[in-house]
N, CA, C and O atoms as a GROMACS GRO file, in nm:
protein
  516
    1PRO      N    1  13.171   9.339   8.197
    1PRO     CA    2  13.039   9.383   8.151
    1PRO      C    3  13.011   9.527   8.194
    1PRO      O    4  13.067   9.576   8.292
    2ASP      N    5  12.925   9.590   8.121
    2ASP     CA    6  12.887   9.728   8.151
    2ASP      C    7  12.777   9.728   8.258
    2ASP      O    8  12.659   9.718   8.226
    3VAL      N    9  12.818   9.739   8.384
    3VAL     CA   10  12.722   9.733   8.494
    3VAL      C   11  12.636   9.857   8.503
    3VAL      O   12  12.531   9.854   8.568
    4THR      N   13  12.676   9.967   8.439
    4THR     CA   14  12.595  10.089   8.445
    4THR      C   15  12.459  10.068   8.378
    4THR      O   16  12.364  10.140   8.408
    5ARG      N   17  12.449   9.972   8.288
    5ARG     CA   18  12.322   9.944   8.222
    5ARG      C   19  12.223   9.876   8.316
    5ARG      O   20  12.103   9.876   8.290
    6CYS      N   21  12.272   9.818   8.426
    6CYS     CA   22  12.185   9.750   8.523
    6CYS      C   23  12.122   9.846   8.623
    6CYS      O   24  12.025   9.811   8.690
    7VAL      N   25  12.176   9.966   8.633
    7VAL     CA   26  12.129  10.063   8.731
    7VAL      C   27  12.040  10.165   8.661
    7VAL      O   28  12.087  10.239   8.574
    8PRO      N   29  11.912  10.170   8.698
    8PRO     CA   30  11.824  10.269   8.634
    8PRO      C   31  11.868  10.412   8.667
    8PRO      O   32  11.894  10.446   8.783
    9GLU      N   33  11.877  10.496   8.563
    9GLU     CA   34  11.914  10.636   8.584
    9GLU      C   35  11.802  10.713   8.654
    9GLU      O   36  11.826  10.786   8.750
   10ASN      N   37  11.680  10.695   8.606
   10ASN     CA   38  11.562  10.761   8.661
   10ASN      C   39  11.458  10.656   8.694
   10ASN      O   40  11.453  10.551   8.630
   11CYS      N   41  11.377  10.684   8.793
   11CYS     CA   42  11.273  10.590   8.834
   11CYS      C   43  11.138  10.660   8.832
   11CYS      O   44  11.123  10.771   8.881
   12GLU      N   45  11.039  10.592   8.772
   12GLU     CA   46  10.904  10.650   8.766
   12GLU      C   47  10.833  10.644   8.900
   12GLU      O   48  10.757  10.735   8.933
   13THR      N   49  10.857  10.539   8.976
   13THR     CA   50  10.793  10.524   9.106
   13THR      C   51  10.900  10.536   9.213
   13THR      O   52  10.998  10.461   9.212
   14THR      N   53  10.882  10.631   9.306
   14THR     CA   54  10.981  10.651   9.412
   14THR      C   55  10.912  10.684   9.545
   14THR      O   56  10.799  10.732   9.547
   15PHE      N   57  10.982  10.657   9.652
   15PHE     CA   58  10.940  10.703   9.784
   15PHE      C   59  11.062  10.703   9.875
   15PHE      O   60  11.161  10.635   9.848
   16ASP      N   61  11.053  10.780   9.983
   16ASP     CA   62  11.163  10.791  10.080
   16ASP      C   63  11.133  10.709  10.204
   16ASP      O   64  11.021  10.708  10.254
   17ILE      N   65  11.235  10.641  10.252
   17ILE     CA   66  11.230  10.565  10.376
   17ILE      C   67  11.311  10.642  10.479
   17ILE      O   68  11.431  10.662  10.462
   18LYS      N   69  11.246  10.686  10.586
   18LYS     CA   70  11.317  10.760  10.690
   18LYS      C   71  11.336  10.681  10.819
   18LYS      O   72  11.430  10.706  10.893
   19ASP      N   73  11.248  10.585  10.846
   19ASP     CA   74  11.257  10.507  10.968
   19ASP      C   75  11.314  10.368  10.936
   19ASP      O   76  11.241  10.270  10.923
   20LEU      N   77  11.446  10.362  10.922
   20LEU     CA   78  11.511  10.237  10.883
   20LEU      C   79  11.488  10.127  10.987
   20LEU      O   80  11.469  10.011  10.950
   21LYS      N   81  11.492  10.162  11.116
   21LYS     CA   82  11.473  10.061  11.221
   21LYS      C   83  11.337   9.993  11.209
   21LYS      O   84  11.327   9.872  11.225
   22ASP      N   85  11.233  10.070  11.180
   22ASP     CA   86  11.099  10.013  11.165
   22ASP      C   87  11.091   9.922  11.044
   22ASP      O   88  11.033   9.813  11.051
   23TRP      N   89  11.147   9.966  10.932
   23TRP     CA   90  11.147   9.882  10.811
   23TRP      C   91  11.224   9.752  10.836
   23TRP      O   92  11.179   9.645  10.793
   24ILE      N   93  11.337   9.759  10.904
   24ILE     CA   94  11.416   9.639  10.933
   24ILE      C   95  11.336   9.543  11.021
   24ILE      O   96  11.335   9.422  10.998
   25ARG      N   97  11.269   9.596  11.121
   25ARG     CA   98  11.184   9.513  11.210
   25ARG      C   99  11.074   9.445  11.130
   25ARG      O  100  11.050   9.326  11.147
   26ILE      N  101  11.008   9.519  11.044
   26ILE     CA  102  10.897   9.465  10.964
   26ILE      C  103  10.948   9.361  10.864
   26ILE      O  104  10.882   9.259  10.843
   27LEU      N  105  11.062   9.385  10.804
   27LEU     CA  106  11.118   9.287  10.710
   27LEU      C  107  11.156   9.157  10.779
   27LEU      O  108  11.147   9.050  10.718
   28LYS      N  109  11.198   9.162  10.906
   28LYS     CA  110  11.225   9.039  10.982
   28LYS      C  111  11.097   8.956  10.998
   28LYS      O  112  11.100   8.834  10.986
   29ILE      N  113  10.987   9.023  11.025
   29ILE     CA  114  10.859   8.953  11.037
   29ILE      C  115  10.821   8.892  10.902
   29ILE      O  116  10.778   8.777  10.895
   30ALA      N  117  10.836   8.971  10.796
   30ALA     CA  118  10.803   8.922  10.661
   30ALA      C  119  10.886   8.800  10.625
   30ALA      O  120  10.835   8.706  10.564
   31MET      N  121  11.013   8.799  10.663
   31MET     CA  122  11.099   8.683  10.634
   31MET      C  123  11.051   8.560  10.710
   31MET      O  124  11.051   8.449  10.656
   32ALA      N  125  11.011   8.578  10.835
   32ALA     CA  126  10.964   8.465  10.915
   32ALA      C  127  10.838   8.405  10.857
   32ALA      O  128  10.821   8.283  10.857
   33VAL      N  129  10.750   8.490  10.806
   33VAL     CA  130  10.623   8.441  10.748
   33VAL      C  131  10.647   8.369  10.616
   33VAL      O  132  10.581   8.269  10.587
   34SER      N  133  10.740   8.419  10.536
   34SER     CA  134  10.756   8.367  10.400
   34SER      C  135  10.864   8.261  10.384
   34SER      O  136  10.901   8.229  10.271
   35THR      N  137  10.917   8.207  10.493
   35THR     CA  138  11.025   8.108  10.480
   35THR      C  139  10.978   7.981  10.411
   35THR      O  140  11.059   7.912  10.349
   36ASP      N  141  10.850   7.948  10.421
   36ASP     CA  142  10.801   7.825  10.359
   36ASP      C  143  10.740   7.849  10.221
   36ASP      O  144  10.679   7.758  10.164
   37SER      N  145  10.754   7.969  10.168
   37SER     CA  146  10.701   7.998  10.034
   37SER      C  147  10.811   7.978   9.930
   37SER      O  148  10.928   7.966   9.965
   38TYR      N  149  10.772   7.976   9.804
   38TYR     CA  150  10.872   7.968   9.697
   38TYR      C  151  10.855   8.086   9.605
   38TYR      O  152  10.742   8.113   9.564
   39PRO      N  153  10.958   8.159   9.569
   39PRO     CA  154  11.091   8.148   9.629
   39PRO      C  155  11.090   8.201   9.772
   39PRO      O  156  11.011   8.288   9.807
   40SER      N  157  11.178   8.148   9.854
   40SER     CA  158  11.182   8.180   9.996
   40SER      C  159  11.208   8.329  10.020
   40SER      O  160  11.284   8.393   9.948
   41ASN      N  161  11.143   8.381  10.124
   41ASN     CA  162  11.160   8.520  10.169
   41ASN      C  163  11.111   8.625  10.070
   41ASN      O  164  11.155   8.740  10.075
   42THR      N  165  11.022   8.586   9.981
   42THR     CA  166  10.968   8.683   9.885
   42THR      C  167  10.855   8.762   9.948
   42THR      O  168  10.769   8.705  10.016
   43CYS      N  169  10.855   8.892   9.925
   43CYS     CA  170  10.746   8.977   9.970
   43CYS      C  171  10.711   9.074   9.857
   43CYS      O  172  10.781   9.080   9.755
   44ARG      N  173  10.606   9.148   9.876
   44ARG     CA  174  10.556   9.239   9.773
   44ARG      C  175  10.525   9.374   9.834
   44ARG      O  176  10.472   9.382   9.945
   45LEU      N  177  10.559   9.480   9.762
   45LEU     CA  178  10.516   9.614   9.799
   45LEU      C  179  10.402   9.653   9.708
   45LEU      O  180  10.414   9.644   9.586
   46ASP      N  181  10.292   9.697   9.766
   46ASP     CA  182  10.180   9.751   9.690
   46ASP      C  183  10.177   9.901   9.714
   46ASP      O  184  10.174   9.948   9.828
   47ILE      N  185  10.177   9.977   9.604
   47ILE     CA  186  10.177  10.123   9.614
   47ILE      C  187  10.046  10.173   9.556
   47ILE      O  188  10.011  10.142   9.442
   48ASN      N  189   9.974  10.253   9.636
   48ASN     CA  190   9.846  10.303   9.589
   48ASN      C  191   9.818  10.438   9.655
   48ASN      O  192   9.813  10.448   9.778
   49ALA      N  193   9.800  10.539   9.574
   49ALA     CA  194   9.763  10.674   9.622
   49ALA      C  195   9.856  10.724   9.732
   49ALA      O  196   9.811  10.783   9.830
   50GLY      N  197   9.985  10.702   9.715
   50GLY     CA  198  10.081  10.752   9.812
   50GLY      C  199  10.105  10.662   9.931
   50GLY      O  200  10.189  10.695  10.016
   51PHE      N  201  10.035  10.550   9.941
   51PHE     CA  202  10.054  10.456  10.051
   51PHE      C  203  10.135  10.337  10.003
   51PHE      O  204  10.122  10.294   9.888
   52VAL      N  205  10.218  10.283  10.092
   52VAL     CA  206  10.298  10.166  10.061
   52VAL      C  207  10.262  10.057  10.161
   52VAL      O  208  10.268  10.077  10.282
   53VAL      N  209  10.225   9.940  10.108
   53VAL     CA  210  10.186   9.826  10.192
   53VAL      C  211  10.279   9.710  10.161
   53VAL      O  212  10.299   9.676  10.044
   54LEU      N  213  10.335   9.647  10.264
   54LEU     CA  214  10.418   9.528  10.247
   54LEU      C  215  10.331   9.406  10.271
   54LEU      O  216  10.260   9.398  10.371
   55VAL      N  217  10.338   9.309  10.179
   55VAL     CA  218  10.262   9.185  10.190
   55VAL      C  219  10.359   9.068  10.181
   55VAL      O  220  10.440   9.061  10.089
   56SER      N  221  10.351   8.977  10.278
   56SER     CA  222  10.434   8.858  10.280
   56SER      C  223  10.343   8.738  10.304
   56SER      O  224  10.263   8.738  10.398
   57THR      N  225  10.355   8.637  10.220
   57THR     CA  226  10.265   8.522  10.230
   57THR      C  227  10.345   8.394  10.241
   57THR      O  228  10.438   8.370  10.164
   58GLY      N  229  10.307   8.310  10.337
   58GLY     CA  230  10.364   8.177  10.351
   58GLY      C  231  10.259   8.073  10.314
   58GLY      O  232  10.150   8.109  10.268
   59LEU      N  233  10.290   7.948  10.332
   59LEU     CA  234  10.194   7.842  10.298
   59LEU      C  235  10.068   7.850  10.383
   59LEU      O  236   9.958   7.828  10.333
   60ASN      N  237  10.084   7.883  10.512
   60ASN     CA  238   9.969   7.884  10.603
   60ASN      C  239   9.946   8.018  10.672
   60ASN      O  240   9.867   8.026  10.765
   61SER      N  241  10.015   8.122  10.626
   61SER     CA  242  10.001   8.250  10.694
   61SER      C  243  10.023   8.366  10.597
   61SER      O  244  10.077   8.349  10.488
   62LYS      N  245   9.979   8.484  10.642
   62LYS     CA  246   9.996   8.605  10.562
   62LYS      C  247  10.022   8.722  10.657
   62LYS      O  248   9.960   8.733  10.762
   63PHE      N  249  10.114   8.808  10.617
   63PHE     CA  250  10.147   8.928  10.694
   63PHE      C  251  10.132   9.047  10.601
   63PHE      O  252  10.185   9.047  10.490
   64GLU      N  253  10.059   9.147  10.647
   64GLU     CA  254  10.036   9.267  10.567
   64GLU      C  255  10.038   9.388  10.659
   64GLU      O  256   9.972   9.388  10.763
   65THR      N  257  10.114   9.491  10.621
   65THR     CA  258  10.123   9.610  10.706
   65THR      C  259  10.153   9.734  10.621
   65THR      O  260  10.218   9.725  10.518
   66ASP      N  261  10.104   9.847  10.668
   66ASP     CA  262  10.137   9.975  10.606
   66ASP      C  263  10.278  10.014  10.648
   66ASP      O  264  10.318   9.991  10.762
   67LEU      N  265  10.352  10.073  10.555
   67LEU     CA  266  10.487  10.119  10.584
   67LEU      C  267  10.492  10.271  10.580
   67LEU      O  268  10.425  10.334  10.498
   68VAL      N  269  10.572  10.327  10.667
   68VAL     CA  270  10.585  10.472  10.673
   68VAL      C  271  10.686  10.516  10.567
   68VAL      O  272  10.802  10.477  10.569
   69THR      N  273  10.638  10.598  10.474
   69THR     CA  274  10.723  10.655  10.369
   69THR      C  275  10.683  10.801  10.349
   69THR      O  276  10.580  10.846  10.400
   70THR      N  277  10.764  10.871  10.274
   70THR     CA  278  10.726  11.006  10.233
   70THR      C  279  10.748  11.017  10.083
   70THR      O  280  10.832  10.947  10.025
   71LEU      N  281  10.674  11.104  10.022
   71LEU     CA  282  10.688  11.134   9.880
   71LEU      C  283  10.661  11.014   9.789
   71LEU      O  284  10.725  11.002   9.684
   72ALA      N  285  10.569  10.925   9.827
   72ALA     CA  286  10.536  10.813   9.740
   72ALA      C  287  10.469  10.867   9.615
   72ALA      O  288  10.366  10.934   9.622
   73LYS      N  289  10.529  10.837   9.499
   73LYS     CA  290  10.472  10.884   9.374
   73LYS      C  291  10.505  10.784   9.264
   73LYS      O  292  10.597  10.704   9.276
   74GLY      N  293  10.428  10.792   9.159
   74GLY     CA  294  10.450  10.704   9.045
   74GLY      C  295  10.326  10.623   9.016
   74GLY      O  296  10.224  10.635   9.084
   75ASN      N  297  10.335  10.540   8.912
   75ASN     CA  298  10.217  10.465   8.869
   75ASN      C  299  10.236  10.314   8.872
   75ASN      O  300  10.148  10.241   8.824
   76LEU      N  301  10.345  10.264   8.926
   76LEU     CA  302  10.361  10.121   8.941
   76LEU      C  303  10.282  10.075   9.062
   76LEU      O  304  10.294  10.134   9.170
   77LYS      N  305  10.202   9.973   9.046
   77LYS     CA  306  10.114   9.928   9.155
   77LYS      C  307  10.180   9.832   9.252
   77LYS      O  308  10.153   9.837   9.372
   78SER      N  309  10.268   9.742   9.203
   78SER     CA  310  10.332   9.650   9.296
   78SER      C  311  10.463   9.596   9.238
   78SER      O  312  10.483   9.593   9.117
   79ILE      N  313  10.550   9.554   9.329
   79ILE     CA  314  10.678   9.492   9.291
   79ILE      C  315  10.714   9.390   9.399
   79ILE      O  316  10.696   9.416   9.518
   80SER      N  317  10.766   9.275   9.357
   80SER     CA  318  10.806   9.168   9.449
   80SER      C  319  10.958   9.156   9.452
   80SER      O  320  11.025   9.182   9.352
   81PHE      N  321  11.010   9.115   9.567
   81PHE     CA  322  11.155   9.106   9.585
   81PHE      C  323  11.184   9.021   9.707
   81PHE      O  324  11.093   8.981   9.779
   82SER      N  325  11.311   8.994   9.730
   82SER     CA  326  11.354   8.918   9.848
   82SER      C  327  11.357   9.009   9.970
   82SER      O  328  11.428   9.109   9.973
   83ALA      N  329  11.278   8.974  10.070
   83ALA     CA  330  11.278   9.051  10.195
   83ALA      C  331  11.415   9.046  10.260
   83ALA      O  332  11.459   9.144  10.320
   84LYS      N  333  11.483   8.933  10.250
   84LYS     CA  334  11.616   8.918  10.310
   84LYS      C  335  11.716   9.013  10.246
   84LYS      O  336  11.793   9.077  10.317
   85TYR      N  337  11.715   9.024  10.114
   85TYR     CA  338  11.811   9.113  10.047
   85TYR      C  339  11.785   9.259  10.084
   85TYR      O  340  11.879   9.333  10.111
   86LEU      N  341  11.658   9.300  10.084
   86LEU     CA  342  11.628   9.439  10.123
   86LEU      C  343  11.666   9.462  10.269
   86LEU      O  344  11.720   9.567  10.303
   87HIS      N  345  11.637   9.366  10.355
   87HIS     CA  346  11.674   9.374  10.496
   87HIS      C  347  11.824   9.397  10.510
   87HIS      O  348  11.867   9.486  10.584
   88ASP      N  349  11.904   9.317  10.440
   88ASP     CA  350  12.049   9.328  10.452
   88ASP      C  351  12.100   9.465  10.404
   88ASP      O  352  12.189   9.523  10.466
   89VAL      N  353  12.042   9.516  10.296
   89VAL     CA  354  12.082   9.648  10.246
   89VAL      C  355  12.046   9.756  10.347
   89VAL      O  356  12.127   9.845  10.374
   90LEU      N  357  11.925   9.750  10.403
   90LEU     CA  358  11.883   9.852  10.500
   90LEU      C  359  11.965   9.846  10.628
   90LEU      O  360  11.993   9.949  10.689
   91VAL      N  361  12.004   9.726  10.671
   91VAL     CA  362  12.091   9.714  10.788
   91VAL      C  363  12.226   9.779  10.759
   91VAL      O  364  12.280   9.851  10.844
   92PHE      N  365  12.281   9.754  10.641
   92PHE     CA  366  12.407   9.818  10.603
   92PHE      C  367  12.393   9.970  10.604
   92PHE      O  368  12.479  10.040  10.657
   93PHE      N  369  12.284  10.020  10.547
   93PHE     CA  370  12.262  10.165  10.546
   93PHE      C  371  12.250  10.221  10.688
   93PHE      O  372  12.308  10.324  10.719
   94LYS      N  373  12.174  10.151  10.773
   94LYS     CA  374  12.157  10.198  10.912
   94LYS      C  375  12.292  10.201  10.984
   94LYS      O  376  12.322  10.297  11.056
   95ASP      N  377  12.372  10.098  10.964
   95ASP     CA  378  12.504  10.092  11.027
   95ASP      C  379  12.600  10.198  10.971
   95ASP      O  380  12.702  10.229  11.033
   96SER      N  381  12.567  10.252  10.854
   96SER     CA  382  12.650  10.357  10.792
   96SER      C  383  12.598  10.496  10.824
   96SER      O  384  12.636  10.594  10.761
   97ASP      N  385  12.508  10.504  10.924
   97ASP     CA  386  12.451  10.631  10.969
   97ASP      C  387  12.374  10.706  10.861
   97ASP      O  388  12.377  10.829  10.854
   98VAL      N  389  12.306  10.631  10.777
   98VAL     CA  390  12.220  10.690  10.674
   98VAL      C  391  12.090  10.735  10.739
   98VAL      O  392  12.038  10.666  10.826
   99ASN      N  393  12.038  10.850  10.698
   99ASN     CA  394  11.913  10.901  10.752
   99ASN      C  395  11.793  10.877  10.662
   99ASN      O  396  11.684  10.848  10.710
  100VAL      N  397  11.814  10.889  10.529
  100VAL     CA  398  11.704  10.875  10.433
  100VAL      C  399  11.748  10.785  10.318
  100VAL      O  400  11.857  10.801  10.263
  101VAL      N  401  11.661  10.689  10.283
  101VAL     CA  402  11.683  10.602  10.167
  101VAL      C  403  11.571  10.628  10.068
  101VAL      O  404  11.453  10.626  10.105
  102THR      N  405  11.607  10.653   9.944
  102THR     CA  406  11.507  10.668   9.839
  102THR      C  407  11.503  10.539   9.759
  102THR      O  408  11.604  10.494   9.705
  103MET      N  409  11.384  10.479   9.753
  103MET     CA  410  11.364  10.355   9.679
  103MET      C  411  11.290  10.388   9.551
  103MET      O  412  11.189  10.458   9.554
  104GLY      N  413  11.339  10.336   9.438
  104GLY     CA  414  11.275  10.366   9.311
  104GLY      C  415  11.282  10.250   9.215
  104GLY      O  416  11.372  10.167   9.221
  105PHE      N  417  11.183  10.245   9.124
  105PHE     CA  418  11.177  10.141   9.022
  105PHE      C  419  11.087  10.188   8.909
  105PHE      O  420  11.012  10.284   8.924
  106ASN      N  421  11.096  10.118   8.796
  106ASN     CA  422  11.018  10.157   8.677
  106ASN      C  423  10.910  10.056   8.642
  106ASN      O  424  10.796  10.094   8.614
  107THR      N  425  10.944   9.928   8.643
  107THR     CA  426  10.847   9.824   8.614
  107THR      C  427  10.858   9.716   8.721
  107THR      O  428  10.950   9.718   8.803
  108ALA      N  429  10.765   9.622   8.719
  108ALA     CA  430  10.766   9.515   8.818
  108ALA      C  431  10.888   9.423   8.804
  108ALA      O  432  10.920   9.348   8.896
  109LEU      N  433  10.954   9.428   8.689
  109LEU     CA  434  11.071   9.341   8.666
  109LEU      C  435  11.200   9.417   8.643
  109LEU      O  436  11.302   9.357   8.610
  110SER      N  437  11.197   9.549   8.660
  110SER     CA  438  11.321   9.626   8.643
  110SER      C  439  11.393   9.635   8.777
  110SER      O  440  11.331   9.621   8.882
  111PRO      N  441  11.525   9.658   8.775
  111PRO     CA  442  11.600   9.668   8.901
  111PRO      C  443  11.546   9.776   8.993
  111PRO      O  444  11.495   9.879   8.948
  112ILE      N  445  11.558   9.750   9.122
  112ILE     CA  446  11.515   9.844   9.225
  112ILE      C  447  11.638   9.926   9.266
  112ILE      O  448  11.741   9.870   9.304
  113ARG      N  449  11.625  10.057   9.259
  113ARG     CA  450  11.737  10.147   9.291
  113ARG      C  451  11.716  10.203   9.432
  113ARG      O  452  11.611  10.259   9.463
  114LEU      N  453  11.818  10.188   9.516
  114LEU     CA  454  11.816  10.243   9.652
  114LEU      C  455  11.932  10.341   9.664
  114LEU      O  456  12.048  10.303   9.650
  115THR      N  457  11.900  10.467   9.690
  115THR     CA  458  12.003  10.569   9.709
  115THR      C  459  11.984  10.632   9.847
  115THR      O  460  11.875  10.629   9.903
  116THR      N  461  12.092  10.688   9.900
  116THR     CA  462  12.087  10.744  10.035
  116THR      C  463  12.128  10.890  10.035
  116THR      O  464  12.179  10.943   9.936
  117ASP      N  465  12.105  10.954  10.148
  117ASP     CA  466  12.148  11.092  10.167
  117ASP      C  467  12.300  11.102  10.181
  117ASP      O  468  12.354  11.212  10.187
  118LYS      N  469  12.369  10.989  10.186
  118LYS     CA  470  12.516  10.986  10.194
  118LYS      C  471  12.578  10.945  10.061
  118LYS      O  472  12.695  10.908  10.055
  119ASP      N  473  12.499  10.952   9.952
  119ASP     CA  474  12.544  10.917   9.817
  119ASP      C  475  12.590  10.772   9.803
  119ASP      O  476  12.687  10.744   9.733
  120VAL      N  477  12.521  10.681   9.870
  120VAL     CA  478  12.547  10.539   9.857
  120VAL      C  479  12.437  10.480   9.770
  120VAL      O  480  12.320  10.516   9.784
  121LEU      N  481  12.474  10.389   9.681
  121LEU     CA  482  12.380  10.326   9.588
  121LEU      C  483  12.378  10.176   9.608
  121LEU      O  484  12.482  10.113   9.624
  122ALA      N  485  12.258  10.119   9.606
  122ALA     CA  486  12.241   9.974   9.606
  122ALA      C  487  12.135   9.940   9.502
  122ALA      O  488  12.046  10.020   9.475
  123VAL      N  489  12.146   9.822   9.444
  123VAL     CA  490  12.051   9.778   9.342
  123VAL      C  491  12.002   9.638   9.382
  123VAL      O  492  12.082   9.550   9.413
  124LEU      N  493  11.869   9.619   9.382
  124LEU     CA  494  11.808   9.489   9.409
  124LEU      C  495  11.738   9.440   9.284
  124LEU      O  496  11.683   9.519   9.208
  125SER      N  497  11.740   9.311   9.264
  125SER     CA  498  11.666   9.252   9.154
  125SER      C  499  11.526   9.216   9.204
  125SER      O  500  11.510   9.163   9.314
  126PRO      N  501  11.425   9.245   9.123
  126PRO     CA  502  11.290   9.204   9.162
  126PRO      C  503  11.272   9.055   9.140
  126PRO      O  504  11.356   8.990   9.076
  127VAL      N  505  11.163   9.001   9.191
  127VAL     CA  506  11.129   8.859   9.177
  127VAL      C  507  10.995   8.851   9.106
  127VAL      O  508  10.904   8.930   9.134
  128ARG      N  509  10.982   8.755   9.016
  128ARG     CA  510  10.851   8.735   8.952
  128ARG      C  511  10.752   8.686   9.055
  128ARG      O  512  10.779   8.592   9.130
  129ALA      N  513  10.636   8.750   9.057
  129ALA     CA  514  10.534   8.713   9.155
  129ALA      C  515  10.439   8.610   9.097
  129ALA      O  516  10.346   8.566   9.165
   0.00000   0.00000   0.00000
């Protein structure tokens, strides 16, 4: 199959992640909160006026926190995905001595593109919220 069609060339909504350790720590908390939700480990990013907020909801609990990013731009308001999958990708990037990850997407259901300052690419599938 032509896998290049699965990777968005350009993204309307993008932001840079510079503190990978903090994001990994926060995603661990999000996974713990959402283990009893369906689908498991699902969380949501809300983007508004340059701010990025991670929201994770379980059956009896909710976790919400602001995330440190730079250059947040675009008009997509939110996207849901597996916290575990993003966690695993960011751990791989951190272990590869990556300094900056650019996260981008076009719609709430289009693939999430993650690129690094070391020219590494990862793609995550979003989850219907």
